[in-house]
C-alpha positions as CSV (number, residue, x, y, z in Angstrom):
1,M,69.7,-44.6,54.2
2,R,72.4,-44.5,56.8
3,S,71.3,-44.9,60.4
4,I,72.5,-42.4,63.0
5,W,71.5,-44.4,66.1
6,N,70.7,-48.0,66.9
7,G,68.5,-49.0,69.9
8,A,65.1,-50.4,70.7
9,I,61.5,-49.3,71.2
10,S,60.3,-50.2,74.6
11,F,56.5,-51.0,74.3
12,G,55.6,-52.3,77.7
13,L,57.4,-55.6,77.9
14,V,57.8,-55.7,74.2
15,S,61.2,-54.7,72.8
16,I,61.5,-53.7,69.2
17,P,65.1,-53.4,67.8
18,I,65.2,-50.3,65.5
19,K,67.6,-48.1,63.6
20,L,67.1,-44.3,63.6
21,V,67.3,-42.6,60.2
22,N,67.1,-38.9,59.3
23,A,63.7,-38.1,57.7
24,T,64.8,-34.7,56.4
25,E,67.7,-33.3,54.5
26,N,69.0,-29.8,54.1
27,H,69.3,-28.4,50.6
28,S,70.6,-25.0,51.6
29,I,73.6,-23.7,49.6
30,H,76.6,-23.2,51.9
31,F,79.3,-20.6,51.3
32,R,82.9,-20.4,52.3
33,Q,84.7,-17.4,53.8
34,I,87.5,-16.1,51.6
35,H,90.2,-13.4,51.8
36,L,88.9,-10.6,49.4
37,A,92.4,-9.5,48.5
38,D,93.6,-12.8,47.0
39,G,90.6,-15.2,47.2
40,G,92.3,-17.5,49.7
41,R,90.0,-19.5,51.9
42,I,89.7,-18.5,55.6
43,R,89.9,-21.5,58.0
44,Y,89.4,-21.7,61.7
45,R,92.0,-23.5,63.8
46,K,91.4,-24.7,67.4
47,V,94.1,-23.1,69.5
48,C,94.6,-23.4,73.2
49,E,94.5,-20.0,74.8
50,L,97.1,-20.9,77.4
51,D,100.0,-22.0,75.2
52,E,98.6,-20.6,71.9
53,E,99.3,-23.9,70.1
54,E,96.9,-25.6,67.7
55,V,95.2,-28.7,69.2
56,S,93.9,-31.8,67.4
57,G,90.5,-33.4,67.9
58,G,91.9,-36.2,70.0
59,E,93.2,-33.7,72.5
60,I,89.9,-31.9,73.0
61,G,87.5,-32.9,75.8
62,K,84.4,-31.5,77.6
63,A,84.1,-29.2,80.5
64,Y,81.4,-27.2,82.3
65,E,82.1,-23.5,82.9
66,D,81.0,-22.4,86.3
67,A,79.6,-19.0,87.1
68,D,83.0,-17.7,88.2
69,G,84.7,-19.1,85.0
70,T,86.1,-22.2,86.6
71,M,86.2,-25.2,84.1
72,I,84.9,-28.5,85.5
73,P,86.0,-31.4,83.2
74,I,83.4,-34.0,82.3
75,T,84.4,-37.2,80.6
76,D,82.5,-39.6,78.4
77,E,83.0,-42.2,81.2
78,D,81.3,-39.9,83.7
79,L,78.2,-39.5,81.4
80,A,78.1,-43.3,80.7
81,Q,77.8,-44.0,84.4
82,L,74.7,-41.9,84.8
83,P,71.4,-43.9,85.4
84,L,69.9,-43.1,82.0
85,P,67.4,-45.8,81.1
86,T,66.8,-44.2,77.7
87,A,70.5,-44.4,76.6
88,K,69.7,-47.0,74.0
89,T,66.0,-47.2,74.3
90,I,63.0,-45.2,73.0
91,E,60.7,-45.6,76.0
92,I,57.0,-45.1,75.2
93,V,55.3,-43.4,78.2
94,A,51.8,-42.7,76.9
95,F,49.4,-42.6,74.0
96,V,47.6,-39.4,73.4
97,P,45.5,-37.7,70.6
98,A,47.6,-36.0,68.1
99,D,45.9,-32.6,68.7
100,E,47.2,-32.6,72.3
101,I,50.8,-32.1,70.9
102,D,51.6,-28.4,70.5
103,P,53.2,-27.8,67.1
104,L,55.6,-25.4,68.7
105,Q,57.2,-28.4,70.3
106,M,58.0,-30.1,67.0
107,D,61.7,-30.5,66.3
108,A,63.7,-32.8,64.0
109,A,62.0,-35.8,62.3
110,Y,63.3,-39.3,62.0
111,Y,62.2,-42.7,60.5
112,L,62.3,-45.8,62.7
113,S,63.4,-48.9,60.7
114,A,63.0,-52.4,62.0
115,N,66.5,-53.8,62.7
116,G,66.5,-57.3,61.5
117,V,63.9,-60.0,60.8
118,P,62.9,-60.7,64.4
119,A,61.9,-57.0,64.8
120,A,59.4,-57.1,61.9
121,K,56.5,-58.7,63.8
122,P,56.5,-56.4,66.9
123,Y,57.3,-53.4,64.6
124,T,54.2,-54.1,62.5
125,L,52.1,-54.7,65.7
126,L,53.0,-51.2,67.1
127,R,52.4,-49.6,63.7
128,E,48.9,-51.1,63.3
129,A,48.0,-50.4,66.9
130,L,48.8,-46.7,66.3
131,K,46.8,-46.7,63.1
132,R,43.7,-48.2,64.7
133,S,43.8,-46.0,67.8
134,N,44.2,-42.7,65.9
135,K,46.7,-41.7,68.5
136,V,50.4,-40.9,68.8
137,A,52.9,-42.3,71.2
138,V,54.9,-40.0,73.6
139,A,58.3,-41.4,74.3
140,K,61.7,-40.5,75.9
141,Y,65.0,-41.2,74.3
142,A,68.6,-40.2,74.6
143,L,70.6,-38.7,71.6
144,R,73.8,-36.8,71.4
145,G,74.4,-36.7,75.1
146,R,71.0,-35.6,76.4
147,E,67.6,-37.1,77.1
148,R,64.9,-35.9,74.7
149,L,61.2,-36.1,74.2
150,G,59.6,-37.7,71.1
151,M,56.3,-38.4,69.4
152,L,55.8,-41.5,67.4
153,R,53.2,-41.6,64.5
154,V,52.6,-43.6,61.4
155,V,53.6,-42.3,57.9
156,D,52.5,-44.6,55.2
157,D,53.8,-48.0,56.4
158,V,56.6,-46.6,58.5
159,I,56.8,-45.4,62.1
160,A,58.2,-41.9,62.3
161,M,59.5,-40.0,65.3
162,H,59.4,-36.3,65.8
163,G,61.8,-34.9,68.4
164,L,59.9,-32.6,70.8
165,L,61.1,-29.8,72.9
166,W,60.4,-30.1,76.6
167,P,57.4,-28.1,77.8
168,D,59.6,-25.7,79.8
169,E,61.6,-24.9,76.6
170,I,58.5,-23.2,75.0
171,R,58.5,-19.5,75.7
172,A,55.2,-17.8,76.5
173,P,54.1,-15.2,73.9
174,E,54.2,-12.3,76.2
175,G,54.4,-8.8,74.6
176,V,54.1,-10.3,71.1
177,A,50.4,-9.5,70.4
178,P,49.4,-6.1,69.0
179,D,49.0,-3.4,71.7
180,G,45.6,-2.0,72.3
181,D,42.1,-3.1,71.1
182,V,41.9,-3.6,67.4
183,T,38.4,-3.9,65.9
184,V,37.9,-6.0,62.7
185,R,34.7,-5.2,60.7
186,D,32.5,-7.9,59.3
187,A,33.2,-6.6,55.7
188,E,36.9,-7.2,56.3
189,L,36.3,-10.7,57.6
190,D,34.1,-11.5,54.6
191,L,36.8,-10.4,52.2
192,A,39.4,-12.4,54.2
193,D,37.2,-15.5,53.9
194,A,36.8,-14.8,50.2
195,L,40.5,-14.7,49.8
196,M,41.0,-17.9,51.7
197,D,38.4,-19.6,49.6
198,T,40.0,-18.3,46.4
199,L,43.5,-19.5,47.4
200,G,42.0,-22.8,48.4
201,E,44.3,-25.8,48.8
202,V,47.7,-26.5,47.4
203,D,49.7,-29.6,46.5
204,M,52.6,-29.5,48.9
205,D,54.8,-31.4,46.5
206,S,54.5,-28.5,44.0
207,L,56.2,-26.0,46.4
208,H,59.9,-25.4,46.0
209,D,62.6,-23.0,47.0
210,D,62.7,-20.2,44.4
211,Y,65.6,-18.4,46.2
212,R,67.8,-21.5,46.1
213,E,67.2,-21.9,42.4
214,A,68.1,-18.3,41.8
215,V,71.4,-18.8,43.8
216,E,72.2,-21.8,41.7
217,E,71.7,-19.9,38.5
218,L,73.8,-17.1,39.8
219,I,76.7,-19.5,40.6
220,A,76.4,-21.2,37.2
221,A,76.5,-17.8,35.4
222,K,79.5,-16.6,37.3
223,A,81.3,-19.9,36.8
224,S,80.9,-19.7,33.1
225,G,81.9,-16.0,33.0
226,E,78.5,-14.7,31.9
227,A,77.3,-11.3,32.9
228,V,74.9,-11.4,35.8
229,R,71.8,-9.3,35.3
230,P,70.1,-8.0,38.4
231,S,66.6,-9.3,38.8
232,E,63.6,-7.0,39.0
233,S,62.2,-7.3,42.5
234,E,58.6,-6.3,43.0
235,D,57.8,-4.0,45.9
236,S,55.8,-6.1,48.4
237,G,54.6,-3.0,50.2
238,G,56.0,-4.2,53.6
239,G,55.9,-1.8,56.4
240,K,53.5,0.6,54.6
241,V,50.1,1.7,56.0
242,I,47.6,0.5,53.4
243,D,43.9,0.4,52.9
244,L,43.1,-3.1,54.2
245,I,39.8,-3.4,52.3
246,A,41.4,-2.4,49.0
247,A,44.3,-4.7,49.6
248,L,42.0,-7.6,50.3
249,E,39.9,-6.9,47.2
250,S,43.0,-6.7,45.0
251,S,44.3,-10.0,46.5
252,V,41.0,-11.7,45.8
253,R,41.1,-10.5,42.1
254,A,44.8,-11.5,41.8
255,A,44.1,-14.9,43.2
256,K,41.2,-15.5,40.9
257,K,43.3,-14.4,37.9
258,S,46.1,-16.7,38.8
259,R,43.7,-19.6,39.0
260,G,42.3,-18.8,35.5
261,E,38.9,-17.7,36.7
262,G,36.9,-15.0,34.8
263,E,38.5,-11.6,35.1
264,G,35.3,-9.8,34.2
265,E,33.4,-11.5,37.1
266,A,36.2,-10.8,39.5
267,D,36.2,-7.1,38.5
268,A,32.5,-6.9,38.8
269,E,32.5,-8.5,42.2
270,G,35.4,-6.3,43.3
271,K,33.4,-3.2,42.2
272,E,30.3,-4.3,44.0
273,D,32.3,-4.9,47.1
274,M,34.0,-1.5,46.8
275,A,30.6,0.1,46.4
276,D,29.3,-1.6,49.5
277,V,32.3,-0.9,51.6
278,H,33.7,2.5,50.7
279,P,32.0,5.5,52.1
280,I,30.1,7.8,49.8
281,K,31.8,11.1,49.1
282,K,30.2,14.2,50.7
283,K,28.5,16.8,48.5
284,T,30.6,19.9,48.3
285,R,27.7,22.4,47.7
286,Q,25.2,21.9,50.5
287,K,24.1,25.7,50.7
288,S,22.7,25.6,47.1
289,T,19.6,23.7,48.2
290,P,17.3,26.7,48.3
291,K,18.5,28.0,45.0
292,S,17.7,24.6,43.4
293,T,14.1,25.1,44.5
294,G,13.9,28.4,42.7
295,T,15.5,26.9,39.7
296,K,12.9,24.2,39.6
297,K,10.1,26.8,39.8
298,S,11.7,28.9,37.0
299,T,12.2,25.8,35.0
300,A,8.5,24.9,35.5
301,S,7.3,28.4,34.5
302,T,9.6,28.3,31.5
303,A,8.1,25.0,30.5
304,K,4.6,26.4,30.8
305,K,5.4,29.4,28.6
306,T,7.0,27.2,26.1
307,T,3.9,25.0,26.1
308,Q,1.7,28.1,25.6
309,K,3.8,29.3,22.8
310,K,3.7,26.0,21.1
311,T,-0.1,25.9,21.5
312,T,-0.4,29.4,20.0
313,T,1.9,28.6,17.2
314,K,-0.1,25.5,16.4
315,S,-3.4,27.3,16.4
316,T,-2.0,30.1,14.2
317,S,-0.5,27.6,11.8
318,S,-3.8,25.7,11.7
319,A,-5.7,28.9,11.1
320,S,-3.4,30.0,8.3
321,S,-3.6,26.6,6.8
322,S,-7.4,26.7,6.9
323,S,-7.5,30.1,5.3
324,K,-5.1,29.0,2.6
325,G,-7.3,26.1,2.0
326,R,-10.4,28.3,1.7
327,S,-8.6,30.7,-0.7
328,S,-7.4,27.9,-2.8
329,A,-10.9,26.5,-2.9
330,N,-12.4,29.8,-3.9
331,S,-9.8,30.3,-6.7
332,A,-10.6,26.8,-7.8
333,K,-14.3,27.7,-8.0
334,K,-13.5,30.9,-9.9
335,Q,-11.4,29.0,-12.4
336,T,-14.1,26.5,-12.8
337,S,-16.8,29.2,-13.3
338,S,-14.7,31.2,-15.8
339,G,-13.9,28.0,-17.6
340,S,-17.6,27.2,-17.9
341,R,-18.4,30.7,-19.1
342,S,-15.8,30.6,-21.8
343,S,-17.0,27.2,-23.0
344,T,-20.5,28.6,-23.2
345,K,-19.4,31.6,-25.2
346,K,-17.6,29.3,-27.6
347,K,-20.7,27.1,-28.1
348,T,-22.8,30.2,-28.6
349,A,-20.4,31.7,-31.2
350,A,-20.4,28.6,-33.3
351,P,-24.1,28.8,-34.5
352,R,-23.6,32.4,-35.5
353,K,-20.8,31.5,-37.9
354,R,-22.9,28.8,-39.4
355,A,-25.8,31.4,-40.0
356,S,-23.6,33.8,-41.8
357,A,-22.4,31.1,-44.0
């Protein structure tokens, strides 16, 4: 990687020659301005406003504009004569715990590379000292014409430096918080905790810029002459007043579904949460309470009458069945007696015939 600055780290009386290398890179897609009528590129030229002539880079210098508009020329020689001890040095001023650095101060990131073989030993010494102390180094350095604040920490086996904004460059968050007192219920916090647990952690290396990929596909399609189909964008619901509880419940179910967890369990949990959280609907007929008492009484009397009828019917049916049984028994007796009588007559008639013979 190409270095953008050469200097040294001042660690007490120890000087460590280093090279400054950019630790980040910009993958944004840049566009050019064109003339819509003919597609010609629009370019900017540096023109002097006094003689209206174009000026080359070698003819351009620096100046400070005073409040009344007066231009005060400042040359590179003027700046070089300033007593700036950090002009070519990263001067460590303190070692502090990392949590004492406000993330709002974080700016550009750089890697510090040991410049030459003699720098390897002191470089390694500082790296291991930072590792063992679990602290970061606060330093001053000069870059691009101004003195800056930096934080040195260890990344793998390399010392990295984060440019920091000066404390007076951080604006106070006045008028940013919501106006008025906003109360958050425990049920809402519980659902928010459940959503956080469901989303869990993420592998930072798996995150990528979806918009940049879409722009690249658009450029490739237009370059090949293909028709560009508009993508279907989902409505995120931004700016709408929503039911916070319902939104949290839906978010938890969606997060569980995206992670392949059981949909049935998620639905059941969501329903239980909804039953616990949502208010019960009021009854529309509150005046019908006395009538319901009368209805219960009439229902009870009707049940009693039905029971009595059933009892009467059962007794009647049992009586009829018993009478039928008695009549059938009597008829059976009559048939038996008549049968016995006829058989007796037959037996009596038989001897008479034999006598006549």
